[in-house]
Structures are given as structure tokens and as C-alpha cells.
N, C-alpha and C positions, 0 to 999 in steps of 0.2 A: 250685414256687417257694415259699420261706418268706416270709410277710408278718408282720413283727413287729407286735404290737398294744400300743400304749403308752396309759397312762392319761391322758386329756385333762382330765377333771373328775370330781368326785364330790360326793355328798351323803350325809351321815349324819343320819338323822332319828330323833329320840326322840319317840314319840307317847305322850301321857298323858291322863288324865281332865281335863276342863276345870277350870282354876284361875282363877277370876275375879279373884284378887288377885295374879296372877303379876307384875304391874308392881312390886309392893313388893320383889321380890327383885333388882332391878337392881343395887343396891350390892353384894350378895353375889356376883353374877356378875362385876362389875367387879373386885372384890378378888381373886377366884380366878384370873381370866384376864388381869389387868393386865400380866403379863410379855409376853404375846403379842398382845394386842388393844389398840386405841386406846381410851383412856378420856378423859372420861366417855362411856358408851354413848349413842347417840341414842335418845331416847324418843319415842313416838308418843302425842300427847295426844288420845285418844278415850275415850268412856265405856266402862266395863267390860262393859256389856250389848251393845255392838256386836259384830259378827262375830268369833268367837273365833279365827279363822284369821289375822286381821291381826296382824302382829308388834307387840308392845308395846314392845320395845326391841331394838337390834341394834348391831353394831360390825364394823369392818373390821380384819383382822389388820395388824400393823405392817409386814409385807412385802408386803401387798396381794394375797396369793394366796387368803385365806380370808375368809368372812363368817359370822358367827353371828347368827341371828335367833330371837327367843323370842316365841312367842305363847301364848295361854291353853291351847292343846292340843298344841303341839309345839315342840321346839327343833331347829333345823336348822344343821348346819355344812356350808357349801358351799365347795368349793375348786377352783381351776383350777391345773393343773400345766403347766410349760413343759419345754423340752428338757433343762433342767439336772437334772430329777428323773427317775431311773430308776423303774421299777415298784416295786423294793425300797425305794427312798428314800420313795416315796409311802406305802407300807404302814407304814413306821416313823413317818413324820410323823403320819399319820391315827390310828394306835393311841395315840400320845402325846396328841393333842388329845382323842381320844375318852375316854381315862381321866380327863382333867380335867373334861370336860363331864359325864361319867357321875356323877362325885362330886357334882355340882350337881343333876342331874335325878333322882337316885335317891330323893330325898325326896318326889317326885311319885308319883302312882299310875300307874306305867308300864303301857301297854297293849301296845305292840309297838315294835320297832326296825326300821329299814329302811336298807339301803345301796344307793345308786344310783350306778353307775360307768359312765362312757362311755369305751370303748376305741376307738382309731382306727388305721388303717393307711393310708398314702398310696400310691396306685396310679395309674399313667398312665391317663387317661380312656379311652383306646381299649382297655384291657385289662379294665376293670371288668365289662362285661356278660358277657364270656365266662367270667370267674370265677364270677359269680352263676349263670349258666346251667348251668355244669358241676356246681355244688354243690347247686343247688335243683331242677334239671330243670324249671323253670317255663317254659312255652312262650310266655309273655307277653314274655320277654326277647329282644328283637330289636334291630337297629341303631337303631331309632327309640325305644327305651325310655329315657326321660329320668329316671324315678324308679322306685325299687323298694324295698319294705319287706316284711319278714316278721316275724311276732310269734308267739311260743309261750310257754306257761306250764305249770308243773308243780309238784306237791308234791316238795320236795327234802330228802333226808336226814330225813324224818319230821316235822321241826319248822318247816320253812321253805317259803315260796312262792318260786319262781324264775321270773322273767319275763325273756325275752330279746327284744330288738328289733334287727334287722340292717337297715341302710339305706345307700344311696348318699349321698354328700354332696359338696358343693363349698364350699371355704373361700377367702375372699379377704382378703388382708392388704395394707395400704397401707404402703409404706416411703417415708419422707420423706428426700430428699437435698437437696443445696444448690440444685438446679435445679427439681425438680418432685416430685410424688407418683407413685411407681411401684407399680401394683397387681401382687400376686403371687397367682396363682390355683392352688390345689391341689385334687386330687380323691382320693377314697378310699372306704373302707367303714367305717361306724361300727357298733360293737356296744355296746348299752346293757344292762347287767346290773342287774336290780332284784331283790334278795334280801331277804326280810323274815320276821319271826317271827309273822305273823298267824295261822299255823296253831295255834300254842300259845294265842293269845288266843281264837280261835274255839272251842277245846276247853275254854274256861273254866279252863285251868290257870294257876296263879300265875306271874307273870314271874320268871324266874330269871336272875341276873346272869351265869351261865355261858353264857347265849345269846350274849352279846357275843363271847366267845372262840370259840364254836362257829361262829357266823356268819362271823367274820373268817377262820377257818381254812378253811371251805368256799369263801368268796369268793376268797381269794388263791390257793387251790389251783386254782380254775378259771382265773384269770388266768395262772398260771404254766404250767399243764399243757395247756390247750386252745388249739387253733389257730383261725385264721380259718375253715378248712374245717369244723372241728368245729361251730362256731357256725352256719354256714350250713346244714350238713346236719342239725342238731339232735342231734348226737352228744354230748349233755351228760348 
């Protein structure tokens, strides 16, 4: 049986050397992104010397699907997708946003980029364990198995690390009608793909902007070509 995997959410992470003065760039980010993000951006009033990982400014997109956060060491674009977005739509949307943010962060000393995508497929609860057992051969998967996760990592296409996490999940959504709140519970299997260019950084090679296109090409080829069985079996 074919189980379609749809993009549920994503993060694009631009990691760079610490810039203690990153807060001064908030107006530049606002001007470049004002078409798609709410301005003025929210700023966080903390001393420059405090934890560099804390965002110094951020904003929500006007359609509420995306959030951008900028810290002294990274800029992150996080996006949630709904059923109105196909995987192709998501790819087009993210490439457009990446291009705009890339033009802002490329003045920083980029160390690596990372894309983290969660794919999901909804499956009746009573079928999940048999799918997992058939594809992983794990003897721990029996009728009483309530949770199951597998992780594996590899160097991918010479320049990237690829990390895959496969898990069971339960999702609960509350629908409000005129009489009461009605919970809807769904079950399925989640695939998290984390692909990043840390290999190039660790080899002390200079960051090349072509890595964006290469990474996206490999990532979306995985999403388009690989099946749920491929991810569970490690056929990547």
C-alpha cells in the first residue's frame, strides 16, 4: 500500500559566526522582508553579552504560516504547512523565502546551512505496528508497543550530513462547533529529514553559495523519490 508523505513543517537554518551587533540590523531585515512579514519586528531587550542563541529580533509572516528568528549566531525560518500546500507548493514557497533571507545573511560569516523537514503520513492506529515491524524487523514491535523511533545518520553526496528520524505519532485537533468542542485524533508515522552542510565546514572549506541549490536539489529529490518503506528500511 502506498502511504503518501506530506510536508508538515520545516526549518531553514543559516548558521554564522557570532555577531554581537546583530540587533543593529533589524531595520535592514524589516525593509527587505516587509512584503511578507509583520513590521515592526519584535525585539528582545537583553545585553549583547548574554547567550548568543537567544533571538534578538523576530517576526511572524502575514499569513501566519512562517516565523523568522534572528540571533547572534543563526537566522531561522520556521514554517508550518496545511493541506492547502502540496509538496511542490512548499518547495516553491521556501525557495522564494530562502532567496530573500540569503541576501540578508550572506554579509555574515556563514558557517553552514541546515534544512529540517518533517514529513507525515496518516495511518489507522491498528496498522502502524505491522508496517514498522515489516520494514525494520525490530522484535520489540508487538501489540503492546506504544512508541517506536529509529535514527540513522550518514555523510550524503560528499558535502552534507543527512540525519533521518522515523517515529510513531498521535495528533489531536479540537474542532469547535456551536454545541461543544470535538476532539479528532489521528495516528501515523513521522519522518524528520535533517540535511546540513557541516561536512564542508568541518573540512575548513569556504562556504559556497552553490551549497543552497545543491542541498535543496538533494532534499527535494528525497522527498519526491523516497517512500515510507525506504525511510524505515534505511534505503536512502
